[in-house]
C-alpha positions in Angstrom: -2.5 -7.4 -23.8 -5.2 -4.7 -23.3 -7.9 -7.1 -24.3 -6.8 -9.6 -21.7 -6.7 -6.9 -19.1 -10.2 -5.7 -19.8 -11.6 -9.3 -19.8 -9.9 -10.4 -16.5 -9.3 -7.1 -14.7 -11.4 -8.1 -11.6 -9.5 -11.4 -11.2 -6.1 -9.7 -11.7 -6.9 -6.8 -9.4 -8.2 -9.2 -6.7 -5.0 -11.3 -6.9 -2.9 -8.2 -6.7 -4.6 -7.2 -3.4 -4.2 -10.8 -2.2 -0.5 -10.6 -2.9 -0.2 -7.4 -1.0 -1.7 -9.1 2.0 0.5 -12.1 1.6 3.6 -10.1 1.1 2.9 -8.0 4.2 2.3 -10.9 6.5 5.6 -12.6 5.6 7.7 -9.5 6.2 5.7 -8.3 9.2 6.1 -11.6 11.0 9.8 -11.5 10.5 10.0 -8.1 12.1 7.5 -8.7 14.8 9.3 -12.0 15.8 12.4 -9.9 16.5 10.4 -7.5 18.6 8.9 -10.3 20.6 12.3 -11.9 21.2 11.7 -15.1 19.3 14.9 -17.0 18.5 16.1 -17.3 14.9 15.4 -21.0 14.8 11.9 -20.6 16.2 11.2 -18.0 13.5 12.5 -20.4 10.9 10.0 -23.1 12.0 7.2 -20.5 11.9 8.2 -19.4 8.4 8.5 -23.0 7.2 4.9 -23.7 8.3 3.6 -21.7 5.3 5.3 -24.0 2.8 4.1 -27.1 4.6 0.5 -25.8 4.3 1.0 -24.6 0.8 2.3 -28.0 -0.3 -0.7 -29.9 1.1 -3.1 -27.3 -0.1 -2.0 -27.6 -3.6 -2.7 -31.3 -3.5 -6.0 -31.1 -1.7 -7.6 -28.0 -3.3 -8.7 -29.7 -6.6 -10.6 -32.3 -4.7 -12.2 -29.6 -2.5 -13.3 -27.7 -5.6 -14.8 -30.9 -7.1 -16.9 -31.4 -4.0 -18.3 -28.0 -3.3 -17.3 -25.7 -6.2 -14.9 -22.9 -6.9 -17.0 -20.1 -5.3 -17.4 -21.8 -1.9 -13.8 -22.9 -1.7 -12.6 -19.4 -2.6 -14.9 -17.6 -0.1 -14.2 -20.0 2.7 -10.5 -20.1 2.5 -10.4 -16.3 2.0 -12.3 -15.7 5.2 -9.9 -18.0 7.1 -6.9 -16.0 5.7 -8.4 -12.7 6.9 -9.2 -14.2 10.3 -5.7 -15.6 10.8 -4.1 -12.3 10.0 -5.9 -10.8 13.1 -4.9 -13.7 15.3 -1.2 -13.2 14.9 -0.9 -10.1 17.2 -3.5 -11.6 19.6 -1.4 -14.7 20.4 2.3 -14.0 20.1 3.7 -17.4 20.7 6.0 -19.3 18.2 3.9 -22.5 18.3 0.7 -20.6 17.7 2.3 -18.7 14.9 3.6 -21.9 13.4 0.2 -23.5 13.4 -1.3 -20.3 11.9 1.3 -20.3 9.2 0.5 -23.9 8.2 -3.2 -22.9 8.0 -2.6 -19.7 6.1 -0.3 -21.5 3.6 -2.9 -24.1 3.0 -5.6 -21.4 2.4 -3.4 -19.3 0.1 -2.6 -22.4 -1.9 -6.3 -23.3 -2.3 -7.1 -19.7 -3.2 -4.4 -19.6 -5.9 -5.6 -22.9 -7.4 -9.1 -21.6 -7.6 -8.2 -18.2 -9.0 -5.7 -19.6 -11.5 -8.3 -22.2 -12.7 -10.6 -19.3 -13.4 -7.8 -17.6 -15.3 -7.1 -20.7 -17.2 -10.7 -21.1 -18.2 -10.9 -17.5 -19.3 -7.8 -17.6 -21.4 -7.8 -18.7 -25.1 -5.0 -20.2 -27.2 -4.4 -16.7 -28.6 -4.0 -14.8 -25.3 -2.8 -17.5 -22.8 0.8 -16.3 -22.8 -0.3 -12.7 -22.3 -2.7 -13.7 -19.5 0.2 -15.5 -17.7 2.5 -12.5 -18.1 -0.1 -10.1 -16.7 -0.8 -12.5 -13.8 2.9 -12.6 -13.0 3.3 -8.8 -13.2 0.3 -8.2 -10.9 1.7 -10.7 -8.4 5.1 -8.9 -8.4 3.4 -5.5 -8.0 1.4 -6.7 -5.1 4.4 -8.1 -3.2 6.5 -5.0 -3.8 3.7 -2.7 -2.9 3.3 -4.7 0.4 6.8 -3.7 1.4 5.9 0.0 1.0 3.0 -0.4 3.5 5.3 -1.7 6.2 6.4 1.9 7.1 2.9 3.3 7.7 2.6 2.1 11.3 4.5 0.6 14.2 5.1 -3.2 13.6 4.8 -3.7 17.3 1.1 -2.8 17.2 -2.0 -4.1 15.6 -2.5 -1.7 12.6 -0.1 -3.5 10.2 -1.9 -6.8 10.9 -5.3 -5.2 10.2 -4.3 -3.7 6.9 -3.5 -7.0 5.1 -6.7 -8.6 6.7 -8.8 -5.8 5.2 -7.0 -5.9 1.9 -7.5 -9.7 1.6 -11.2 -9.4 2.5 -11.6 -6.7 -0.2 -9.7 -8.7 -2.8 -12.5 -11.4 -2.9 -15.3 -9.0 -3.8 -14.3 -8.2 -7.4 -13.4 -11.8 -8.1 -16.6 -13.4 -6.7 -18.9 -10.8 -8.3 -17.4 -11.1 -11.7 -16.5 -14.7 -12.5 -18.4 -18.0 -12.9 -17.4 -21.4 -11.7 -15.1 -23.2 -14.1 -15.5 -26.7 -15.4 -14.4 -29.6 -13.2 -10.7 -30.4 -13.2 -9.7 -33.0 -15.8 -7.6 -35.9 -14.8 -4.1 -35.7 -16.2 -2.0 -38.6 -17.5 -0.2 -40.0 -14.4 3.6 -39.7 -14.1 5.7 -40.7 -11.1 8.5 -38.7 -9.6 10.9 -41.4 -10.6 9.8 -41.1 -14.2 10.2 -37.3 -14.1 13.6 -37.7 -12.7 14.6 -40.2 -15.3 13.3 -37.7 -18.0 15.1 -34.7 -16.6 17.5 -35.1 -13.6 18.5 -31.5 -13.8 14.9 -30.3 -13.8 14.2 -32.3 -10.6 17.4 -31.5 -8.7 17.2 -27.9 -9.8 13.6 -27.6 -8.6 14.4 -29.0 -5.2 17.4 -26.7 -4.6 15.5 -23.7 -6.0 12.7 -24.4 -3.5 15.2 -23.8 -0.7 16.5 -20.6 -2.3 13.0 -19.1 -2.9 11.6 -20.0 0.6 14.7 -18.5 2.2 14.0 -15.2 0.4 10.2 -15.2 0.9 10.3 -16.6 4.5 13.5 -15.5 6.1 14.4 -12.2 4.3 12.8 -10.0 7.0 14.2 -12.2 9.7 17.7 -11.6 8.3 17.0 -7.9 8.2 16.0 -7.8 11.8 19.1 -9.8 12.9 21.3 -7.6 10.7 20.0 -4.5 12.5 18.2 -2.9 9.5 15.4 -0.5 10.1 11.8 -1.3 9.1 12.2 0.9 6.0 15.5 -0.8 5.1 14.0 -4.3 5.5 11.1 -3.3 3.2 13.5 -2.1 0.6 15.7 -5.2 1.0 12.8 -7.6 0.5 11.4 -5.5 -2.4 14.8 -5.8 -4.2 14.4 -9.6 -4.6 11.1 -9.2 -6.4 12.0 -6.1 -8.4 15.0 -8.1 -9.7 12.7 -11.0 -10.6 10.2 -8.8 -12.5 12.9 -7.0 -14.5 15.0 -10.0 -15.4 12.3 -12.6 -16.0 11.6 -11.6 -19.7 15.2 -11.1 -20.8 16.2 -14.5 -19.3 13.2 -16.1 -21.0 14.2 -14.6 -24.3 17.7 -16.1 -23.9 16.3 -19.4 -22.9 14.6 -19.9 -26.2 17.8 -19.1 -28.1 20.6 -21.0 -26.3 21.4 -24.2 -24.5 19.1 -24.0 -21.5 21.5 -26.0 -19.3 24.2 -23.4 -19.9 21.7 -20.6 -19.0 20.7 -22.5 -15.8 24.4 -22.8 -14.9 25.0 -19.1 -15.5 21.9 -18.0 -13.6 22.8 -20.3 -10.7 26.4 -19.0 -10.6 25.0 -15.4 -10.4 22.8 -16.4 -7.5 25.9 -17.6 -5.7 27.9 -14.5 -6.6 25.1 -12.2 -5.4 24.9 -14.0 -2.1 28.7 -13.8 -1.8 28.6 -10.1 -2.4 26.0 -9.7 0.4 28.3 -11.6 2.8 31.3 -9.5 1.9 29.7 -6.1 1.6 26.4 -6.4 3.5 27.4 -3.7 5.9 27.0 -1.2 3.1 23.2 -1.0 2.5 23.2 -0.1 -1.2 25.4 -3.1 -1.9 23.0 -5.3 0.0 20.2 -4.1 -2.3 22.3 -4.9 -5.3 23.0 -8.3 -4.0 19.3 -8.9 -3.3 18.4 -7.7 -6.8 20.9 -10.2 -8.3 19.8 -13.1 -6.2 16.1 -12.5 -6.8 16.6 -11.6 -10.5 18.4 -14.8 -11.2 16.7 -17.3 -8.9 13.0 -16.5 -9.5 13.2 -16.9 -13.4 15.0 -20.2 -12.8 11.6 -21.7 -11.8 10.2 -21.2 -15.3 13.5 -22.0 -16.9 13.7 -25.4 -15.3 10.1 -26.2 -16.3 10.8 -25.2 -19.9 14.0 -27.3 -19.9 12.1 -30.3 -18.6 9.5 -29.8 -21.3 12.2 -30.2 -24.0 12.3 -33.9 -23.1 8.5 -34.6 -22.8 5.7 -35.5 -25.1 2.8 -33.0 -24.9 0.6 -35.4 -23.0 3.1 -35.8 -20.2 3.7 -32.0 -19.6 0.8 -31.4 -17.1 1.7 -34.4 -15.0 5.4 -33.5 -15.0 4.6 -29.9 -14.0 2.6 -31.1 -11.0 5.5 -33.3 -10.0 8.1 -30.5 -10.4 5.9 -28.2 -8.2 5.8 -30.9 -5.5 9.6 -31.3 -5.6 10.0 -27.6 -5.3 7.6 -27.6 -2.4 9.7 -30.2 -0.6 12.8 -28.0 -1.0 10.8 -25.0 0.2 9.8 -26.6 3.4 13.5 -27.3 4.3 14.6 -23.8 3.3 13.6 -21.7 6.2 14.6 -24.3 8.8 18.0 -24.8 7.4 18.5 -21.0 7.0 17.4 -20.5 10.6 19.8 -23.1 11.9 22.7 -21.5 9.9 21.8 -18.0 11.1 21.7 -19.3 14.7 25.2 -20.7 14.3 26.8 -18.1 12.2 24.7 -15.0 12.6 22.9 -13.1 9.9 25.4 -14.1 7.2 24.1 -17.6 7.5 21.1 -16.5 5.4 23.2 -15.6 2.3 25.7 -18.5 2.9 22.8 -20.9 2.6 21.7 -19.3 -0.7 25.3 -19.3 -2.0 25.7 -23.0 -1.2 22.5 -23.9 -3.0 23.5 -21.8 -6.0 26.9 -23.5 -6.1 25.3 -26.9 -6.0 23.1 -26.0 -8.9 26.1 -24.9 -10.9 28.0 -28.1 -10.1 25.0 -30.3 -11.0 24.2 -28.4 -14.2 27.8 -28.7 -15.3 27.8 -32.4 -14.6 24.6 -33.0 -16.5 26.0 -31.1 -19.5 28.7 -33.8 -19.7 26.2 -36.7 -19.1 23.6 -35.8 -21.8 24.3 -34.2 -25.2 22.1 -31.3 -26.1 20.8 -33.0 -29.2 18.6 -35.5 -27.3 15.7 -33.0 -26.8 12.5 -34.2 -28.3 11.2 -30.9 -29.9 12.9 -27.7 -28.8 10.4 -24.8 -29.0 10.0 -21.4 -27.6 8.2 -22.7 -24.5 9.6 -20.5 -21.7 6.6 -19.0 -19.9 7.0 -16.8 -16.8 5.6 -18.3 -13.6 6.1 -17.2 -10.1 7.6 -19.8 -7.6 4.8 -18.8 -5.3 2.1 -19.8 -7.8 0.1 -23.0 -7.5 0.3 -26.0 -9.8 -2.7 -24.6 -11.7 -0.6 -21.6 -12.9 2.1 -24.1 -14.0 -0.5 -26.1 -15.9 -1.6 -22.9 -17.6 2.0 -22.3 -18.6 2.2 -25.9 -19.9 -0.9 -25.5 -22.0 0.7 -22.4 -23.5 3.8 -24.3 -24.3 1.8 -27.1 -25.9 -0.2 -24.6 -28.0 3.1 -22.9 -29.1 4.6 -26.3 -30.0 1.6 -27.4 -32.0 1.4 -24.1 -33.9 5.1 -24.5 -34.7 4.5 -28.0 -36.0 1.6 -26.9 -38.1 3.7 -24.0 -39.5 6.5 -26.4 -40.3 4.1 -28.8 -42.0 2.6 -26.0 -44.1 6.0 -24.8 -45.2 7.0 -28.3 -46.1 3.9 -28.7 -48.3 4.6 -25.5 -50.0 8.1 -26.5 -50.7 6.8 -29.7 -52.3 4.4 -27.8 -54.4 1.4 -29.0 -52.4 
């Protein structure tokens, strides 16, 4: 782990600062929208714009990099992100914010693809899993740290918009001064969405539903806090609880996923998401209980992203894994676009509790579908079950998922080589 950190510290440090900026802008817009008197539904459209841009950015960034190179794409998109941060307080209009969120989502996606491709190129078979773990940890640290910065100034002013703009500008310096362009992207074996669904219906449906859960947390958590009458400090703690839960539960859940029926674990985690949301609806007026509920929801829902990828891998040949991963990320992105809009509509009709009701409904749907799939397909049909769970953030680009897939393939091939060696020894060869 230390060797990975010393070799990629600049990239990891830069990405942490980038996540601080991204985490601040999401929470800050939710709070500032309440101050400006934007309706809940208007804010849901604004927040959804990020996921629209992110989805298109993840599809277009590889082609941009092929044309002009990693460094130019990284620097150009980074400067746009920093500029958009300063435009938010200058033009406080929902439509302007919505357009800015689409642009900033597109830029963040392209930046993630570029940075994660550098990370992929720098990682070896021996340290790829550790590199992914460190990458996820610094992402979480960045987002949680961002919430702490929300209390240093008045959200009704300019300072809190300047801070993420400066941090994002600084984040590119260590990266651009310490890395080299990576090789061109290699084409992956094509796989249609229908083929992925036929391979793993639970993986596809789960990813779509999970996209709505994650985008509600990331996009509408601060909006919920404002509508529920929480202070800025309380909103920061509330949003942080989702990611603290994700960081602490990710590895225990991953350990379990390699040692039990993954469908059962998906069902249990989804049920706990619904239970956590129900607790928030029942006892949300008591702030400590609200934090507990957010911890449960974040701790169970975020690791589900990696769990669903690992489960789908169980039914894939190695050559199909990268293409399937790209398809799953796209499906998750479609669900993420719908998440804030649906949440905003439910909050407009029901009040703040509509936020957690939406999450509870999606969690319950995942439970029901996982239970149904357990009846439809026996567990023994997996191709080659291996310890392939690798932690990946739902906010990561397809490149990080590809990196996780490569680690899963390396792990499977090592297991196969080890099994073959043991068999030869048993035969006396």
